[in-house]
C-alpha positions as CSV (number, residue, x, y, z in Angstrom):
1,X,18.3,17.5,-18.9
2,X,17.7,19.3,-22.2
3,X,20.9,21.4,-22.7
4,X,19.1,23.3,-25.5
5,X,16.4,24.6,-23.1
6,X,19.1,25.6,-20.6
7,X,20.8,27.8,-23.1
8,X,17.5,29.2,-24.3
9,X,16.7,30.3,-20.8
10,X,20.1,31.9,-20.4
11,X,19.7,33.7,-23.7
12,X,16.4,35.1,-22.5
13,X,18.0,36.3,-19.3
14,X,20.9,37.9,-21.1
15,X,19.1,41.1,-22.0
16,X,16.9,41.2,-18.8
17,X,17.5,42.1,-15.1
18,X,15.4,39.2,-14.1
19,X,13.2,36.5,-15.6
20,X,10.2,34.7,-14.2
21,X,9.9,31.0,-14.6
22,X,6.3,31.4,-15.8
23,X,7.4,34.0,-18.3
24,X,10.1,31.6,-19.6
25,X,7.5,28.9,-19.9
26,X,5.2,31.1,-22.0
27,X,8.1,32.4,-24.3
28,X,9.5,28.9,-24.9
29,X,6.1,27.2,-25.2
30,X,7.1,24.6,-22.5
31,X,5.2,23.3,-19.4
32,X,6.1,25.4,-16.3
33,X,7.1,22.3,-14.4
34,X,9.6,21.4,-17.0
35,X,11.1,24.9,-16.9
36,X,11.4,24.7,-13.1
37,X,13.4,21.5,-13.5
38,X,15.7,23.1,-16.0
39,X,16.2,26.1,-13.6
40,X,17.1,23.7,-10.8
41,X,19.7,22.1,-12.9
42,X,21.2,25.4,-13.9
43,X,21.3,26.4,-10.2
44,X,23.4,23.3,-9.5
45,X,26.2,24.5,-11.9
46,X,27.4,27.1,-9.3
47,X,27.0,30.9,-9.7
48,X,25.7,31.0,-13.2
49,X,22.3,32.2,-12.0
50,X,20.7,33.3,-8.7
51,X,17.2,31.9,-8.0
52,X,14.6,33.0,-5.5
53,X,11.1,31.7,-5.0
54,X,7.8,33.6,-5.0
55,X,4.1,32.8,-4.8
56,X,2.2,34.1,-7.8
57,X,-1.5,34.2,-8.8
58,X,-2.2,33.1,-12.3
59,X,-5.4,32.8,-14.4
60,X,-6.2,29.5,-16.1
61,X,-9.1,28.4,-18.2
62,X,-11.9,26.3,-16.7
63,X,-13.0,23.2,-18.6
64,X,-15.7,25.2,-20.3
65,X,-13.2,28.0,-21.0
66,X,-10.8,25.6,-22.7
67,X,-13.7,24.3,-24.9
68,X,-14.6,27.9,-25.9
69,X,-11.0,28.7,-26.7
70,X,-11.0,25.8,-29.1
71,X,-14.5,26.1,-30.7
72,X,-15.4,29.8,-30.2
73,X,-17.6,31.6,-27.7
74,X,-21.3,30.8,-27.4
75,X,-22.4,34.2,-28.8
76,X,-20.0,33.9,-31.8
77,X,-21.3,30.4,-32.6
78,X,-24.9,31.6,-32.3
79,X,-24.1,34.5,-34.7
80,X,-23.0,32.0,-37.3
81,X,-26.0,29.8,-36.5
82,X,-28.5,32.5,-37.5
83,X,-29.3,32.7,-41.2
84,X,-29.8,35.8,-43.3
85,X,-33.6,35.5,-42.9
86,X,-33.2,35.1,-39.1
87,X,-34.1,32.3,-36.7
88,X,-37.0,32.1,-34.2
89,X,-36.3,32.2,-30.5
90,X,-38.1,28.9,-30.1
91,X,-35.7,27.2,-32.6
92,X,-32.7,28.7,-30.9
93,X,-33.9,27.4,-27.5
94,X,-34.5,23.9,-28.9
95,X,-31.5,23.5,-31.3
96,X,-28.7,25.6,-29.8
97,X,-26.8,24.6,-26.6
98,X,-26.4,27.3,-23.9
99,X,-28.9,29.4,-25.9
100,X,-29.7,31.7,-22.9
101,X,-26.1,32.8,-22.4
102,X,-25.4,33.0,-26.2
103,X,-28.4,35.0,-27.0
104,X,-27.9,37.4,-24.1
105,X,-24.3,38.1,-25.0
106,X,-25.1,38.5,-28.7
107,X,-27.8,41.0,-28.0
108,X,-25.5,42.9,-25.5
109,X,-22.8,43.1,-28.2
110,X,-25.5,44.4,-30.7
111,X,-24.5,41.6,-33.1
112,X,-28.2,40.7,-33.4
113,X,-31.7,42.2,-32.8
114,X,-35.0,40.8,-31.9
115,X,-38.1,41.5,-33.9
116,X,-41.1,39.8,-32.5
117,X,-40.2,36.2,-32.0
118,X,-37.4,36.3,-34.6
119,X,-33.6,37.0,-34.1
120,X,-31.9,38.8,-37.0
121,X,-28.3,39.8,-37.6
122,X,-27.3,43.4,-37.2
123,X,-23.9,43.2,-38.9
124,X,-22.2,41.1,-41.6
125,X,-19.2,39.8,-39.6
126,X,-17.8,39.7,-36.1
127,X,-14.5,39.4,-34.2
128,X,-14.7,36.8,-31.4
129,X,-12.7,38.6,-28.7
130,X,-13.8,36.1,-26.0
131,X,-12.1,33.2,-27.9
132,X,-9.0,35.4,-28.6
133,X,-8.7,36.3,-24.9
134,X,-9.3,32.7,-23.7
135,X,-6.6,31.5,-26.1
136,X,-4.2,34.0,-24.5
137,X,-5.1,32.9,-21.0
138,X,-4.8,29.2,-22.0
139,X,-1.3,29.8,-23.3
140,X,-0.3,31.6,-20.0
141,X,-0.3,35.1,-21.5
142,X,-3.0,36.2,-19.0
143,X,-1.3,39.6,-18.4
144,X,-2.3,40.7,-21.9
145,X,-6.0,40.4,-21.0
146,X,-7.6,43.4,-19.2
147,X,-8.5,42.8,-15.5
148,X,-12.1,43.9,-16.1
149,X,-12.5,41.4,-18.8
150,X,-11.0,38.6,-16.7
151,X,-13.4,39.6,-13.9
152,X,-16.3,39.2,-16.3
153,X,-15.0,35.8,-17.5
154,X,-14.6,34.7,-13.9
155,X,-18.3,35.4,-13.3
156,X,-19.1,33.4,-16.4
157,X,-17.0,30.6,-14.9
158,X,-14.8,30.5,-18.0
159,X,-11.5,31.1,-16.1
160,X,-10.3,30.7,-12.5
161,X,-7.5,32.0,-10.4
162,X,-4.7,29.7,-9.1
163,X,-1.8,30.1,-6.8
164,X,1.5,28.9,-8.3
165,X,5.0,28.8,-7.0
166,X,7.2,30.5,-9.5
167,X,10.9,31.4,-9.5
168,X,12.7,34.6,-10.2
169,X,16.0,34.1,-12.1
170,X,18.8,36.7,-12.0
171,X,22.3,36.7,-13.4
172,X,25.0,35.2,-11.1
173,X,28.6,36.3,-10.7
174,X,29.7,33.6,-13.2
175,X,26.9,34.2,-15.7
176,X,27.3,32.7,-19.1
177,X,25.0,31.7,-21.9
178,X,27.1,28.5,-22.4
179,X,26.5,25.5,-20.2
180,X,29.5,23.6,-19.2
181,X,29.0,20.1,-17.8
182,X,30.1,19.8,-14.2
183,X,31.9,16.7,-13.0
184,X,30.2,14.7,-10.2
185,X,33.4,13.1,-8.9
186,X,37.2,13.4,-8.9
187,X,38.7,10.3,-10.6
188,X,42.2,8.8,-10.4
189,X,42.7,9.6,-14.1
190,X,41.9,13.3,-13.6
191,X,44.5,13.5,-10.8
192,X,47.2,11.7,-12.8
193,X,46.7,13.7,-16.0
194,X,46.1,17.1,-14.3
195,X,42.8,17.5,-16.1
196,X,41.0,18.3,-12.8
197,X,42.5,21.8,-12.9
198,X,40.4,22.6,-16.0
199,X,37.3,20.8,-14.8
200,X,34.2,22.3,-13.2
201,X,32.9,20.2,-10.3
202,X,29.4,20.1,-8.9
203,X,29.3,21.6,-5.3
204,X,28.2,19.6,-2.4
205,X,24.6,20.3,-1.4
206,X,24.7,20.2,2.4
207,X,21.1,21.3,2.6
208,X,19.8,18.2,0.8
209,X,17.8,15.8,2.9
210,X,18.4,12.1,2.6
211,X,15.8,9.7,1.2
212,X,15.5,7.8,4.5
213,X,15.5,9.0,8.0
214,X,18.7,7.9,9.8
215,X,17.8,5.6,12.7
216,X,20.0,5.3,15.7
217,X,20.5,2.1,17.5
218,X,18.3,1.0,20.4
219,X,18.5,-1.8,22.9
220,X,15.9,-4.5,22.4
221,X,13.0,-4.0,24.9
222,X,13.9,-7.3,26.5
223,X,17.4,-6.1,27.2
224,X,16.0,-2.8,28.6
225,X,13.7,-4.8,30.8
226,X,16.7,-6.9,32.0
227,X,18.5,-3.7,32.9
228,X,15.6,-2.5,34.9
229,X,15.2,-5.8,36.7
230,X,18.9,-5.7,37.6
231,X,18.5,-2.2,39.1
232,X,15.6,-3.3,41.2
233,X,17.4,-6.3,42.6
234,X,20.4,-4.1,43.5
235,X,18.1,-1.5,45.1
236,X,16.7,-4.4,47.2
237,X,20.1,-5.3,48.5
238,X,20.8,-8.4,46.3
239,X,24.2,-9.3,44.9
240,X,24.6,-10.6,41.3
241,X,25.6,-14.2,40.7
242,X,28.1,-15.1,37.9
243,X,26.2,-16.9,35.2
244,X,28.7,-17.2,32.4
245,X,28.6,-21.1,32.4
246,X,25.8,-22.0,29.9
247,X,27.0,-25.6,30.0
248,X,26.5,-27.4,33.3
249,X,26.9,-30.9,34.6
250,X,23.8,-33.0,35.5
251,X,25.3,-33.1,39.0
252,X,24.9,-29.3,39.6
253,X,21.8,-28.9,37.4
254,X,19.9,-31.9,38.9
255,X,21.6,-34.0,41.5
256,X,22.7,-31.1,43.8
257,X,19.1,-29.9,43.8
258,X,17.8,-33.2,45.0
259,X,16.1,-34.0,41.7
260,X,15.9,-37.7,41.2
261,X,17.9,-39.3,38.3
262,X,14.7,-40.9,37.1
263,X,12.8,-37.6,36.9
264,X,11.2,-36.9,33.4
265,X,12.9,-33.5,33.2
266,X,16.2,-35.4,32.6
267,X,15.0,-37.0,29.5
268,X,16.3,-35.9,26.1
269,X,12.8,-34.7,25.3
270,X,13.1,-32.0,27.9
271,X,16.9,-31.3,28.2
272,X,19.6,-30.5,25.6
273,X,22.6,-32.8,26.3
274,X,26.1,-32.0,25.0
275,X,27.9,-34.6,22.9
276,X,31.3,-33.0,22.9
277,X,32.5,-32.9,25.7
278,X,30.0,-35.4,26.9
279,X,31.1,-35.5,30.5
280,X,32.2,-33.0,33.1
281,X,35.9,-32.7,34.1
282,X,35.5,-32.4,37.8
283,X,33.0,-32.6,40.7
284,X,33.8,-32.1,44.5
285,X,33.9,-35.8,45.4
286,X,33.2,-35.5,49.1
287,X,30.1,-33.4,48.4
288,X,29.1,-35.8,45.6
289,X,29.1,-38.7,48.1
290,X,26.9,-36.9,50.4
291,X,24.4,-36.1,47.6
292,X,24.5,-39.7,46.4
293,X,23.8,-40.9,50.0
294,X,20.8,-38.6,50.5
295,X,19.4,-39.6,47.1
296,X,19.7,-43.3,47.5
297,X,19.5,-43.8,51.3
298,X,18.0,-40.6,52.7
299,X,19.0,-38.4,55.6
300,X,18.2,-35.2,57.5
301,X,14.7,-36.6,58.2
302,X,14.2,-37.9,54.6
303,X,14.1,-41.4,53.3
304,X,15.5,-40.3,50.0
305,X,14.3,-41.8,46.7
306,X,15.4,-45.4,47.5
307,X,16.5,-45.9,43.9
308,X,19.9,-46.6,42.2
309,X,22.1,-43.5,41.8
310,X,24.6,-43.4,38.8
311,X,27.8,-41.5,38.9
312,X,28.0,-41.6,35.1
313,X,24.5,-39.9,34.9
314,X,25.7,-37.1,37.2
315,X,28.7,-36.5,34.9
316,X,26.7,-35.7,31.7
317,X,27.1,-32.2,30.3
318,X,24.0,-30.3,29.2
319,X,22.7,-26.8,28.4
320,X,21.5,-25.6,31.8
321,X,17.8,-25.8,32.2
322,X,17.7,-23.2,35.0
323,X,20.1,-20.8,36.7
324,X,19.4,-22.6,40.0
325,X,22.5,-24.6,39.2
326,X,24.4,-21.4,39.7
327,X,22.6,-20.9,43.0
328,X,23.6,-24.4,44.1
329,X,27.3,-23.6,43.4
330,X,27.1,-20.4,45.4
331,X,25.3,-21.9,48.3
332,X,27.9,-24.7,48.5
333,X,30.7,-22.1,48.5
334,X,28.8,-20.1,51.1
335,X,28.8,-23.2,53.4
336,X,32.5,-23.8,52.8
337,X,33.5,-20.2,53.5
338,X,31.4,-20.0,56.7
339,X,27.7,-19.1,56.5
340,X,26.5,-15.6,56.6
341,X,23.1,-14.2,55.5
342,X,23.1,-13.5,51.8
343,X,20.8,-12.4,49.0
344,X,21.7,-13.3,45.4
345,X,20.1,-12.8,42.0
346,X,20.8,-13.6,38.3
347,X,19.3,-12.9,34.9
348,X,20.5,-15.0,32.1
349,X,19.7,-17.6,29.4
350,X,18.5,-21.1,30.1
351,X,17.5,-23.9,27.6
352,X,14.8,-26.4,27.6
353,X,13.6,-28.8,24.9
354,X,10.2,-27.2,24.8
355,X,7.5,-27.3,22.1
356,X,7.2,-23.7,20.9
357,X,3.9,-22.0,21.4
358,X,2.4,-18.6,22.3
359,X,3.9,-18.7,25.8
360,X,6.9,-21.1,25.6
361,X,10.4,-20.9,24.0
362,X,13.3,-23.4,24.0
363,X,15.7,-20.6,24.8
364,X,14.7,-17.9,27.3
365,X,15.9,-15.7,30.1
366,X,15.4,-16.8,33.7
367,X,15.3,-14.2,36.5
368,X,16.3,-15.9,39.8
369,X,16.5,-14.7,43.3
370,X,17.9,-16.5,46.4
371,X,17.7,-15.5,50.1
372,X,19.7,-17.4,52.7
373,X,19.0,-16.6,56.3
374,X,17.7,-17.9,59.6
375,X,14.0,-18.0,60.7
376,X,12.5,-17.3,57.3
377,X,8.8,-18.2,56.5
378,X,6.4,-18.2,53.5
379,X,5.3,-14.7,54.6
380,X,8.8,-13.4,54.1
381,X,8.9,-14.9,50.6
382,X,5.5,-13.6,49.6
383,X,6.4,-10.2,50.9
384,X,9.6,-10.1,48.8
385,X,7.5,-11.1,45.7
386,X,4.9,-8.4,46.3
387,X,7.6,-5.7,46.7
388,X,9.5,-7.0,43.6
389,X,6.6,-7.2,41.3
390,X,5.2,-3.8,42.4
391,X,8.6,-2.3,41.5
392,X,8.4,-3.8,38.0
393,X,4.8,-2.5,37.4
394,X,2.8,-5.8,38.1
395,X,0.9,-5.0,41.3
396,X,-1.7,-7.8,40.9
397,X,-0.3,-11.3,41.5
398,X,-1.6,-14.6,42.7
399,X,0.1,-17.6,44.4
400,X,-0.8,-21.2,43.9
401,X,0.7,-24.2,45.8
402,X,2.7,-26.6,43.6
403,X,5.3,-29.4,43.8
404,X,9.0,-29.0,43.0
405,X,11.6,-31.7,43.6
406,X,13.9,-29.4,45.4
407,X,11.6,-26.9,47.2
408,X,9.1,-27.6,50.0
409,X,6.8,-25.8,50.4
410,X,6.5,-24.5,46.8
411,X,4.3,-22.1,45.0
412,X,3.7,-20.7,41.5
413,X,3.3,-17.0,40.8
414,X,0.6,-15.8,38.3
415,X,-0.2,-12.4,36.7
416,X,-3.2,-11.5,34.5
417,X,-2.4,-11.0,30.8
418,X,-5.1,-8.8,29.3
419,X,-4.2,-9.7,25.7
420,X,-4.5,-13.4,26.3
421,X,-7.4,-12.8,28.7
422,X,-6.1,-15.3,31.3
423,X,-3.8,-15.6,34.3
424,X,-0.3,-16.5,33.0
425,X,2.4,-18.2,35.2
426,X,5.3,-15.9,35.5
427,X,7.3,-17.6,38.2
428,X,8.0,-20.5,40.5
429,X,9.3,-20.4,44.1
430,X,9.7,-22.2,47.4
431,X,12.1,-23.1,50.2
432,X,15.0,-25.4,49.3
433,X,14.6,-28.8,50.9
434,X,16.9,-29.9,53.7
435,X,18.0,-32.8,51.4
436,X,19.6,-30.1,49.2
437,X,21.0,-27.8,51.8
438,X,22.4,-30.1,54.5
439,X,24.8,-32.0,52.3
440,X,26.3,-28.7,51.4
441,X,27.2,-28.1,55.1
442,X,24.8,-25.2,55.8
443,X,23.6,-25.0,59.5
444,X,20.3,-26.7,60.3
445,X,18.6,-23.4,61.4
446,X,19.4,-21.8,58.0
447,X,16.6,-21.7,55.4
448,X,17.0,-20.7,51.8
449,X,14.2,-19.2,49.7
450,X,14.5,-19.3,46.0
451,X,12.3,-18.2,43.1
452,X,12.6,-17.9,39.3
453,X,10.6,-16.3,36.6
454,X,11.1,-15.8,32.9
455,X,12.0,-12.4,31.6
456,X,10.0,-12.8,28.4
457,X,6.5,-13.3,30.1
458,X,6.6,-10.1,32.1
459,X,7.8,-8.4,28.9
460,X,4.7,-9.8,27.1
461,X,2.4,-8.3,29.7
462,X,4.2,-4.9,29.7
463,X,4.4,-4.5,25.9
464,X,1.0,-6.1,25.1
465,X,2.5,-9.0,23.1
466,X,0.2,-12.0,22.7
467,X,2.7,-14.4,21.2
468,X,6.1,-14.8,22.8
469,X,7.6,-15.7,19.3
470,X,7.0,-12.1,18.3
471,X,9.3,-10.9,21.0
472,X,12.5,-12.7,20.0
473,X,13.7,-14.7,16.9
474,X,12.9,-14.3,13.2
475,X,9.3,-13.1,13.9
476,X,10.4,-10.1,16.0
477,X,9.0,-6.8,14.6
478,X,11.6,-4.1,14.3
479,X,9.0,-1.5,15.1
480,X,8.9,-3.0,18.6
481,X,12.6,-2.0,19.0
482,X,12.4,1.4,17.2
483,X,9.1,2.5,19.0
484,X,10.4,1.6,22.5
485,X,13.8,3.4,22.8
486,X,13.1,3.7,26.5
487,X,11.9,1.0,28.9
488,X,8.3,1.9,29.9
489,X,8.1,0.2,33.3
490,X,5.6,2.0,35.5
491,X,7.2,1.4,38.8
492,X,5.1,1.3,41.9
493,X,7.7,2.0,44.5
């Protein structure tokens, strides 16, 4: 900032009670905006000056007015255009710009007279007051021009009135015409030398606004939806399953669910296997023998798969492909502890070696529910689905028969996605087969309904996302998180 201008403003204020910023700009011949900046810098020095703001009307030259301030008024230029012998009206009209205005003003001022078709001078010399007044207005000294004259110039569209924010400057309690630089920070050297006692420091400006709006943290909409789903399950009387084991053995992930060891889902192209540790540490051997027997030889009304069964294959560790492995563990424990009706749910991550596309991810959340009771039917299962999906804001669902290795009968669940303009599969369900339940030791009259759906696909429908890769991962849009601080499920209770 120009220290010289700062001191000039303070010297102007020294002999005045107050000083206008527009007045200072005129006196110093500087642009008003520059003077305002200097005043702001002086204000930051503490109590040297006191500043208040006011709205002020000022007069400024129009584009034509600025030209006349530089070249002279129309009438004055016409006067100099007329020779001693005079000039015809026709020649003035053809050769002189703005001839009508110029001739009218010159005749009104009695600078010229008309004799027939000739214009003659009345006087030898003139004073161009219009140019003089416009120069004053252009320089900002519009107060020196009479209001009646300004009104006349306004009609001629030589000047115009503008609103401008100006500042009133008054002496402060620590007024001085000398500007002392204020320190912005307290340094170690100042403290050690004691110089800080003689220094003047800039005050903190607690009214200053930051450049960026501070943003508070928000849960990702997916996690908000997870919380809502969890509340709904608890409201419906379900208990939450522990799902902290992301690594499972092939036994619990496949074998215990009566999924054959030759099933394509066990291939490395579909499942992520673990290399270290490669094999599980322990499996209940008596239960394992029953599972092996029903796979290879059959039982409980089934002929099994009639294929070789490998103990080594069941020991392989993998990233769980579904949370149904957790359901299998809990059902086995339920049988060991003595059966009682139960309802379980879980919401956690699962992993599949999928090809990524608009509706598939290799890592996603599975929402799973399990109901174990006597005398259950498909109507019970469809009723639970209808109630659950209505609660999460998806009232329109469809069911489609399907095949699953470990459920019979089985059905897929679909909901319409408006963005993709098609029905999207959002879940799979069915009743666990006897070949899965009876080796666990569950009574023969007990049936277990299970279903699973992804968390991401209902979120796509609710948040209007057409590509699942925009919901999670590097392509996620931060606006999605910031613009949805609250979960917007429209529950249909």
